[in-house]
Every structure is written in structure tokens, then in C-alpha cells.
C-alpha positions in Angstrom: 0.0 0.0 0.0 1.3 3.5 -0.8 0.2 7.0 -0.2 -0.5 7.4 -3.9 -2.9 4.5 -3.8 -4.8 6.1 -0.9 -4.7 9.5 -2.6 -6.8 8.1 -5.5 -9.7 7.6 -3.0 -10.0 11.4 -2.2 -11.2 12.4 -5.7 -13.9 9.7 -5.6 -15.2 11.0 -2.3 -15.0 14.6 -3.5 -17.7 13.8 -6.1 -20.3 13.6 -3.4 -22.0 16.5 -1.7 -20.6 17.1 1.8 -21.0 19.5 4.7 -17.8 20.0 6.8 -19.2 19.7 10.3 -16.6 17.4 11.9 -13.3 18.3 13.5 -10.9 16.3 11.4 -8.5 14.6 11.5 -9.3 13.1 14.9 -6.3 12.2 17.1 -4.5 8.8 17.1 -2.9 8.2 20.5 -1.1 5.4 22.2 -2.5 3.7 25.3 0.7 2.7 27.1 -0.8 2.1 30.6 -3.6 -0.1 29.3 -1.1 -2.1 27.2 1.2 -2.6 30.1 -1.7 -3.8 32.3 -2.8 -6.3 29.7 0.7 -7.5 29.0 0.0 -7.6 25.3 0.7 -5.7 22.1 0.9 -1.9 21.8 -2.6 -0.3 21.8 -3.5 2.8 20.0 -6.9 4.6 20.1 -8.4 6.6 17.2 -10.4 9.3 19.0 -13.6 9.6 16.9 -15.3 10.7 20.1 -13.5 13.9 19.3 -15.3 14.8 16.1 -16.6 17.9 17.8 -20.3 17.9 17.2 -22.3 17.9 20.5 -19.7 15.8 22.4 -18.6 14.1 19.2 -18.9 10.5 17.9 -18.7 8.4 14.8 -22.0 9.5 13.3 -20.7 13.0 12.6 -18.5 11.6 9.8 -21.5 10.0 8.2 -23.6 13.1 8.7 -21.2 15.2 6.6 -22.3 13.2 3.6 -25.9 12.6 4.6 -26.5 16.3 5.3 -24.6 17.2 2.1 -27.0 15.1 0.1 -30.0 16.4 2.1 -29.1 20.0 1.2 -28.3 19.1 -2.4 -31.7 17.6 -2.8 -33.4 20.8 -1.4 -34.6 19.3 1.9 -36.0 21.7 4.4 -35.9 19.2 7.3 -34.6 15.9 8.4 -36.0 12.9 10.2 -34.1 10.0 11.7 -34.5 7.1 14.1 -32.9 5.3 17.0 -33.3 4.1 20.6 -34.2 6.6 23.2 -30.5 6.9 24.2 -29.2 6.9 20.5 -25.9 8.6 19.9 -26.8 8.9 16.3 -30.0 10.8 17.1 -28.1 13.3 19.3 -25.5 14.0 16.6 -28.3 14.3 13.9 -30.0 16.9 16.1 -26.8 18.8 16.4 -26.0 18.6 12.7 -29.4 19.9 11.8 -29.1 22.7 14.3 -25.7 23.7 12.9 -27.2 23.8 9.4 -30.5 25.5 10.3 -32.7 22.5 9.5 -35.7 21.3 11.6 -35.1 17.8 13.0 -37.6 15.1 13.9 -36.3 12.1 15.9 -38.4 8.9 16.2 -37.1 7.2 19.3 -37.9 3.6 20.4 -38.3 3.0 24.1 -38.4 -0.8 24.2 -34.8 -1.4 25.1 -34.6 -4.1 27.8 -33.0 -1.9 30.5 -34.5 0.6 32.7 -33.4 2.9 35.5 -34.8 6.4 36.2 -31.9 8.3 34.5 -32.3 6.3 31.3 -35.6 7.9 30.5 -34.6 11.5 31.0 -30.8 12.0 31.0 -27.9 11.4 28.7 -28.6 11.7 25.0 -32.4 12.2 25.6 -31.6 15.4 27.5 -29.2 16.6 24.8 -31.7 15.9 22.0 -34.1 18.3 23.6 -31.5 20.9 24.3 -30.5 20.8 20.6 -34.0 21.6 19.6 -35.1 18.3 18.0 -38.8 17.3 18.0 -39.0 14.0 19.7 -41.5 11.3 18.9 -41.4 8.4 21.4 -42.7 5.1 20.2 -42.8 1.6 21.6 -41.2 -0.5 18.8 -39.9 -0.4 15.2 -43.4 -1.0 13.7 -44.7 2.1 15.5 -41.6 4.0 14.3 -42.4 3.1 10.7 -45.9 4.3 11.1 -44.8 7.6 12.7 -42.4 8.2 9.8 -45.2 7.8 7.3 -47.3 10.3 9.3 -44.4 12.8 9.4 -43.8 12.5 5.7 -47.5 12.9 4.8 -47.7 16.0 7.1 -44.7 17.5 5.5 -46.0 16.9 2.0 -49.3 18.5 2.9 -47.4 21.6 4.1 -45.2 21.7 0.9 -42.1 20.7 2.9 -39.5 18.1 1.9 -38.1 15.9 4.7 -34.8 14.0 4.1 -34.9 10.6 5.8 -31.7 9.4 7.5 -31.7 5.7 8.4 -30.9 4.3 11.8 -27.3 5.0 12.6 -26.8 6.9 9.3 -25.9 3.5 7.9 -26.5 3.5 4.2 -23.9 3.8 1.4 -23.9 7.6 1.5 -23.3 7.6 5.3 -20.7 4.9 5.0 -18.6 7.2 2.8 -17.6 9.0 6.0 -15.8 5.9 7.1 -14.2 5.3 3.8 -12.7 8.7 4.4 -11.7 7.7 8.0 -9.9 4.7 6.7 -7.7 6.9 4.5 -7.1 9.3 7.4 -6.2 6.5 9.8 -3.8 4.9 7.4 -2.0 8.2 6.9 -1.6 8.5 10.7 -0.4 5.0 11.1 2.2 5.5 8.3 3.5 8.5 10.3 4.1 6.2 13.2 5.7 3.5 11.0 2.7 1.1 11.5 1.6 -0.9 8.5 0.0 -4.0 10.0 -2.2 -4.7 13.0 -5.8 -5.2 14.2 -8.4 -2.5 14.1 -11.3 -3.0 16.6 -14.6 -1.1 16.6 -18.1 -1.6 18.0 -20.5 -2.5 15.3 -24.3 -2.0 15.3 -26.0 -0.6 12.3 -22.9 -1.6 10.3 -22.1 1.7 8.4 -18.9 2.4 10.3 -17.5 -1.1 9.7 -18.6 -1.2 6.1 -17.0 2.1 5.3 -13.8 1.2 7.0 -13.6 -2.2 5.2 -14.3 -0.6 1.8 -11.6 2.1 2.5 -9.0 -0.4 3.7 -9.6 -2.7 0.7 -9.5 0.2 -1.8 -6.2 1.4 -0.2 -4.6 -2.0 -0.3 -4.2 -2.1 3.4 -3.2 -5.2 5.3 -4.9 -4.0 8.5 -7.3 -6.6 9.8 -10.6 -5.4 11.2 -12.9 -6.9 13.9 -16.3 -5.4 14.5 -17.7 -6.2 18.0 -21.5 -6.8 17.8 -23.4 -4.5 20.2 -26.8 -4.9 18.7 -27.9 -8.0 16.7 -29.2 -11.2 18.3 -28.9 -12.9 14.9 -25.2 -12.9 13.9 -25.8 -14.6 10.5 -28.2 -11.9 9.5 -25.8 -9.2 10.6 -23.0 -10.7 8.6 -25.3 -10.8 5.5 -26.2 -7.1 6.0 -22.6 -6.2 6.4 -21.9 -7.9 3.1 -24.7 -6.1 1.4 -23.6 -2.7 2.7 -20.0 -3.2 1.8 -21.1 -4.1 -1.8 -23.4 -1.1 -2.1 -20.8 1.3 -0.8 -18.0 -0.1 -3.0 -20.4 0.1 -6.0 -21.2 3.7 -5.2 -17.5 4.6 -5.3 -16.7 2.3 -8.3 -14.1 0.2 -6.3 -13.9 -3.5 -5.5 -15.7 -4.6 -2.4 -13.8 -6.4 0.4 -13.8 -10.2 0.2 -15.7 -12.3 2.7 -12.5 -13.2 4.5 -12.2 -9.5 5.7 -15.7 -9.5 7.3 -15.2 -10.3 11.0 -18.0 -9.7 13.5 -17.3 -10.8 17.1 -20.5 -12.0 18.8 -19.6 -12.9 22.4 -19.8 -9.6 24.2 -23.3 -8.3 23.4 -24.7 -9.8 26.6 -28.5 -10.2 27.0 -29.2 -7.6 24.3 -28.8 -4.1 22.9 -28.3 -1.5 25.6 -28.3 -4.0 28.4 -25.2 -3.5 30.5 -22.7 -6.3 31.3 -20.0 -6.8 33.9 -17.4 -7.2 31.2 -18.4 -3.8 29.8 -18.3 -2.2 33.3 -14.8 -3.5 33.9 -13.6 -2.2 30.6 -15.1 1.2 31.1 -13.7 1.5 34.5 -10.2 0.2 33.6 -9.8 2.5 30.6 -11.0 5.5 32.6 -8.6 4.8 35.5 -5.6 3.9 33.4 -5.9 6.3 30.5 -8.4 9.0 31.6 -10.6 8.2 28.6 -14.4 7.7 28.9 -16.0 4.9 27.0 -19.8 4.3 26.9 -22.0 1.5 28.3 -23.7 0.5 25.0 -21.0 0.4 22.3 -17.4 1.2 23.1 -17.5 -0.4 26.5 -18.5 -3.8 25.0 -16.1 -3.4 22.1 -13.2 -2.7 24.5 -14.2 -5.6 26.7 -13.7 -7.9 23.6 -10.3 -6.3 22.8 -9.1 -6.8 26.4 -10.3 -10.4 26.4 -8.7 -11.1 23.1 -5.4 -9.8 24.3 -5.5 -11.7 27.5 -6.4 -14.9 25.6 -3.5 -14.4 23.2 -5.7 -14.1 20.2 -3.8 -11.1 18.8 -0.2 -11.1 17.7 2.0 -9.6 20.4 4.2 -8.1 17.7 1.5 -6.1 15.9 -0.4 -3.2 17.4 -4.1 -3.1 18.2 -6.0 0.0 17.1 -9.2 0.8 18.9 -11.7 3.1 17.2 -13.5 5.1 19.9 -16.9 5.8 18.3 -18.0 8.1 21.1 -21.1 7.8 23.3 -20.0 9.2 26.7 -23.3 11.0 27.3 -24.8 7.5 27.7 -22.9 7.1 30.9 -25.3 9.4 32.6 -28.3 7.2 31.6 -26.7 4.2 33.4 -25.9 6.0 36.6 -27.3 3.4 39.0 -25.7 0.5 37.2 -22.3 2.1 37.1 -22.5 3.1 40.7 -23.2 -0.5 41.7 -26.9 -0.2 42.6 -28.0 -1.9 39.4 -25.6 -4.8 39.6 -26.0 -8.0 41.5 
């Protein structure tokens, strides 16, 4: 892989509408105290919690392209979806505010975890502060019906709503992480790093798909593992990752990554999406106390728990670095206050 190979990806991305709302490039930093505690390979962290939009997170990269398309199509409002504590919803609300667009968020409340703060704090609080119109529904079927109602109302008023899928995870959104792959490879080159393992939480799959397409297009030998934080059906999730990789690659006119590059780790989800686990809690606490970095209970805590386990079990080469993509989500800590303080754990 060469810098010239990666430079060919830039002009492909430049052909798409884009709004520069993220603070880029995000930092790449070593985690020496965590690496020493684990007794494994060097660990680096890519700080996509530092994208700058309403406490940051990975969705901001996707929203650069999604909001670009929305404005190019003449939209005068956006609507998106997520769970009540969705990081994507919070960043969508912030992006809409920054661009002067009304924002409707359809938020599902049937996550199998409850404590008083979950319903009112964290991302839910920030959504309201950012001026989004919240529509709370019980399940995904109700969310689909609410969307149709919002679209019909907008049409009757002569307005055009741009629909952003859950997690911003379609081929347009995934372009943000094709761009991130190039950015990361440039940073690794500067550190003399050309091989290793990249680890990220994976849920709606747009982040992982974009990274895989970018790594493949750049000819990178970096291996990637997505840690499942959402799906109870791993086979379906792998098939969806295959589809999204293919569609994103086709959009850019590049070859999709082969099946051998599609790794989804399934052992650290726990009972379900948004349900805290002891492994997550240990990972969040250890990273906070060793590195002064805040992970989150839903995504990055579970992904880091997998990485720490893999290192302790000798699954990763001790001679090649591990790179952890921090996708953000720290506002979610406030929604799990009792659990993290011990009252919600047995």
C-alpha cells in the first residue's frame, strides 16, 4: 500500500455533496498504561469521540455526507431514528441545528434496560437541548408508522423531509468511514505502523462497512474486527454487512472487500442491545482509570471488553499493534448511573 494508492480515493469522495461539520482529523494516540496492564501488544486509540459535534462520535463523519445530500436535494428538514439513548439521534439533532434544519427524531423506548436516569438524562436530554422534535414510540413498527405520518404531514405543508436511516448506515453515510480509513492509514504511516488489528463496535454496520471498503481500496493489510453490540442474529448481521460493503463499494466504483475480511465478534453483546454487562463495566472503569478516557455502556465499553479479552487470551499477535476506534457515546454514561455506581448490579 502506498500514499499514492490512498490519494486516489480522495477524488472519488469529492464527487459527493458534503458538509464540513466534523473536527478532522481526529487524534490517534497510544494507550501505554492499558497495554502494560494487559501484557499484550501496543494499543492505539483513534479518537472519533473527538469529532466535535455535541460531544462528538462516529455519526458525525456519516452526517457530513448525509447532510450534504439532504441540502443538495433541497430538503428543508430531516427525520431519523434510534433508541431513546441513541448517539446517532443526538448527533443528527446537532448537525441539523448547525445547518439550520428542523429535525424530527423517532425514538424507540423498548430497550430491555430501565433505570430512572435512562428515560430523561444522557442523549435524551441533549436531543431536547439541541431543539429536535422527539417522537417516542414503543417499537420499530410504530416507528415506521410515525415516519409515514411525518412524511405525509410535510408533503401536505409543501415541505420536503430527508430521511436518515438508523445509525446513518446506508452507502452515503458509510462514505464518512471510507474517508476515515484513509485518514487512519496516513496517521499509522506517520508512526511506522503498517499492519495490526483494528477493533470497533458495530451495530447498524455503516462504520464497519465504510472502513472495510476504504481499507480494501487502499490496499491495506490492516485486519478489522467489529464487535457486535446490537444484533441477536449474527448470521443476518454478517449478511447485512456484506450487502452494505457491496453497495458502498459500488457507489465509489471500487472492488468490495472479500468475505475473509468481514469479521463480526458476537460474544460480548450480553442479553441484548443497551443491556449492561459486567465485562463492559470492567472495561469502562479500567480505561477511565488507566488512560483518563471515557467509553460508553452501549457500544465502546462492550467493544473494549472484547479487545481486552482477546489480548488476555493471546488471540492477537504480540508483535502487531491493536488500534481501537473510539466511536463516542460518553453521554450515555449518565443514563446508566445506578448500574455504574453499583446499585443496578447483582
